[in-house]
N, C-alpha and C positions, 0 to 999 in steps of 0.2 A: 924603774920606770915611777915618773912623779904621780901623786895620783890626785887623782881628782879630788876637789870640793863640792862637797852638795849643798850646795843651800836650802835653809830651812821652807817650806812654796810664800810664801809674805817675801821674801829678802829675792830668791832666786830672781820672783817673778819684778819685783823692782827694781834689779839688776836688769832684767832685758828691757824695760822703759828703758833706762839710762842708754843701754847701743843703741836701740833705735830712736835717741834720739840725734844722738854722736853719727849714725849712717844715714839720721835721713839731712842733716847739716852737709852733708855734702865737702865739707875739709878732710873728709879722712885722703887716703890714698888708698893704691890697688892695695897691695898688700895690706893695711892696715884696716882694711873694709873687706880684707878675707878674715880674718884673725878673730876681729867681732864678729861676724856674722859664726864662725865655726865655734866664739861662745855662745854665742846667743839661742846656740839650736841646741844646743849643752844644755842649759839653761831653760830653756823650752822643753825640754824633754825632762826635767827633773819634776817641775813643773804640771808637765801628764803626768807623771806617777806618783805623784803626789796628790794628785787630782784623783786614783786612780784608786786608790790605797785606802785616803775619805770615804769614798764610792763606797769600797769594800764592806769596811765599817760600818756606816750607812743601813747596809743591804743586813750584815750580821742584827747591826742591833734591832732593826725591825722584824729581825725571821727569826730574833729573841722573844718580842715581843708577842708574833700574830700565838707565835707557839704558846706563851704563857696565858694568854686567852683562850686559847683550845685543854689549855687543863682547867683555865677555872669553870670552863664551862659543864 
């Protein structure tokens, strides 16, 4: 089975915007639209996962900062 590529957040978001523009053009067949929609769903999930990971990192950093402040008090 072919391994799906996971794009960095910015690249995935750019590709997602390109897919939206293609679909909005109305020039695609039903089969092409479904293929692009499927790719868009995957890119959307990649973006959501990247944002979730970033949020977890920020929360961890804020927690470390709070703990360091408590030790200094």
